[in-house]
PLY file of the C-alpha trace (Angstrom):
ply
format ascii 1.0
element vertex 173
property float x
property float y
property float z
element edge 172
property int vertex1
property int vertex2
end_header
76.47 100.65 81.00
73.52 103.31 81.26
72.57 104.90 84.71
69.13 106.67 85.37
70.18 110.39 86.48
68.23 111.50 89.63
66.20 113.68 86.89
64.95 110.26 85.79
66.87 110.82 82.30
69.21 107.76 81.12
72.80 108.28 80.83
75.99 106.22 78.84
78.49 106.23 81.87
82.06 105.24 80.25
82.70 102.92 83.30
81.44 101.68 86.53
81.89 103.48 89.58
85.46 102.83 90.98
85.60 102.52 94.89
89.01 101.73 95.90
88.95 101.05 100.09
91.86 102.12 102.15
92.34 98.58 103.82
92.34 96.89 100.29
94.55 98.96 98.24
98.14 98.02 96.83
100.97 99.90 98.46
104.03 100.60 97.25
106.70 101.91 99.23
110.40 102.83 99.06
112.79 104.71 101.72
111.41 107.76 101.25
107.37 107.61 100.29
104.94 105.22 100.40
102.24 105.11 97.10
98.52 103.62 97.48
97.43 102.56 94.20
93.89 103.92 93.55
92.65 103.79 90.33
94.34 102.48 86.92
93.31 102.66 83.58
91.87 99.00 83.17
88.88 100.34 85.96
88.18 103.55 84.37
88.28 102.73 80.49
91.51 104.73 79.87
90.10 107.97 81.55
92.68 108.09 84.62
94.96 107.10 86.49
95.46 108.30 90.41
97.49 107.33 93.43
98.47 109.01 96.64
102.00 109.58 97.78
102.97 110.25 101.25
106.49 111.61 101.46
109.02 111.54 104.09
110.38 114.76 105.38
112.59 116.25 102.40
111.86 113.17 100.58
112.71 113.57 96.43
109.60 112.69 94.57
110.49 112.58 90.78
113.60 114.05 88.58
112.67 116.51 85.86
110.62 114.79 83.37
107.20 115.27 81.09
104.73 113.31 79.76
103.58 113.30 75.95
100.15 112.09 76.52
98.61 112.67 79.78
98.30 115.73 81.87
99.34 115.46 85.43
97.14 116.42 88.69
98.32 117.24 91.90
96.24 118.00 95.24
98.09 118.36 98.29
96.36 116.85 101.15
98.60 117.83 103.64
102.17 119.27 104.59
103.99 121.06 101.52
105.03 119.71 97.92
108.20 121.62 96.10
107.65 121.53 92.54
109.26 122.66 89.25
106.90 123.91 86.26
108.86 124.41 83.22
111.95 126.50 84.49
110.10 127.75 87.81
110.32 126.33 91.00
107.41 126.87 93.83
105.83 125.10 96.90
102.19 124.11 96.93
100.87 124.07 100.54
97.81 121.92 101.89
95.18 122.60 99.50
96.67 123.48 96.47
95.93 121.93 93.53
98.19 122.12 89.91
97.43 120.38 86.98
100.55 119.96 84.61
99.92 119.70 80.65
101.71 117.26 78.78
104.83 118.34 77.24
105.70 120.57 80.34
108.89 119.79 82.10
108.16 119.22 85.90
109.83 117.64 88.96
108.49 117.43 92.83
109.89 116.38 96.00
108.66 116.74 99.69
109.38 120.58 100.73
112.93 121.00 102.34
112.21 120.25 106.42
108.74 119.25 105.75
106.49 116.02 104.77
103.94 115.80 102.06
100.96 113.51 101.26
99.77 114.33 97.50
96.81 112.94 95.31
98.05 112.58 91.89
95.48 112.01 88.78
96.79 111.08 85.05
94.06 112.11 82.45
93.87 110.42 80.17
94.58 107.15 82.00
97.92 105.82 82.14
99.76 102.35 83.05
101.43 104.36 86.20
101.15 101.16 88.98
103.76 99.39 86.89
106.17 102.15 86.71
105.32 102.74 90.60
106.50 99.02 91.30
109.25 99.23 88.97
110.61 102.73 90.89
110.18 100.11 94.27
112.08 97.65 93.01
114.92 99.71 91.77
115.18 101.68 94.98
115.37 98.41 97.15
118.26 96.98 94.34
115.83 94.38 92.99
116.07 95.96 89.77
118.62 97.63 87.25
117.75 101.48 87.09
118.49 101.37 83.52
114.94 99.91 83.57
113.20 102.71 84.07
115.39 104.49 81.35
114.22 101.85 79.42
110.38 102.55 79.94
110.08 105.68 79.02
107.87 105.46 75.90
105.80 102.49 77.72
105.13 104.78 80.71
104.75 108.15 78.90
107.70 109.39 81.34
110.71 111.50 79.87
113.29 112.77 81.74
114.64 116.01 80.97
118.09 117.79 82.45
117.02 121.13 84.63
119.68 123.09 86.28
117.12 125.07 87.99
115.70 121.80 89.37
119.14 120.59 90.29
119.96 123.82 92.29
116.87 123.69 94.14
117.57 120.32 95.76
120.97 121.18 96.41
120.07 124.68 97.99
117.49 122.44 100.42
120.08 119.91 100.96
0 1
1 2
2 3
3 4
4 5
5 6
6 7
7 8
8 9
9 10
10 11
11 12
12 13
13 14
14 15
15 16
16 17
17 18
18 19
19 20
20 21
21 22
22 23
23 24
24 25
25 26
26 27
27 28
28 29
29 30
30 31
31 32
32 33
33 34
34 35
35 36
36 37
37 38
38 39
39 40
40 41
41 42
42 43
43 44
44 45
45 46
46 47
47 48
48 49
49 50
50 51
51 52
52 53
53 54
54 55
55 56
56 57
57 58
58 59
59 60
60 61
61 62
62 63
63 64
64 65
65 66
66 67
67 68
68 69
69 70
70 71
71 72
72 73
73 74
74 75
75 76
76 77
77 78
78 79
79 80
80 81
81 82
82 83
83 84
84 85
85 86
86 87
87 88
88 89
89 90
90 91
91 92
92 93
93 94
94 95
95 96
96 97
97 98
98 99
99 100
100 101
101 102
102 103
103 104
104 105
105 106
106 107
107 108
108 109
109 110
110 111
111 112
112 113
113 114
114 115
115 116
116 117
117 118
118 119
119 120
120 121
121 122
122 123
123 124
124 125
125 126
126 127
127 128
128 129
129 130
130 131
131 132
132 133
133 134
134 135
135 136
136 137
137 138
138 139
139 140
140 141
141 142
142 143
143 144
144 145
145 146
146 147
147 148
148 149
149 150
150 151
151 152
152 153
153 154
154 155
155 156
156 157
157 158
158 159
159 160
160 161
161 162
162 163
163 164
164 165
165 166
166 167
167 168
168 169
169 170
170 171
171 172
């Protein structure tokens, strides 16, 4: 696709503009969060994947894991998000941004006593929507939890043990 820039110079765009209206967005829910699916790799020529998660007070988001291909970006819209990056636990507040590069262990949860509303972006794009749908099915008892472990390569989601993260979760319980 060729677009004309404001200066009148043509440039080749890698994909068409992506507009996801809130009213039309697919949502996935589990007891602790609602995920609004915004843009997947099919929409962005594999450039990025994006979704928004709203976490209930103190809800656990994801255990310690890493990605081998994608950088995961976090932007806290409101509330507070507790995150693990490598072996450090910190709290992101509304307006904070975090970029986690490939091969970096990380985890996240709503901060103790807080809700969190977070925009997630993966670049390059990853097929995360099917992963989020699978998580919802597991949480609702409609799928076997071993399907998550079996999908590690497909979704580039590799779980690791983190005593630091376990201790942080236990301290906030």
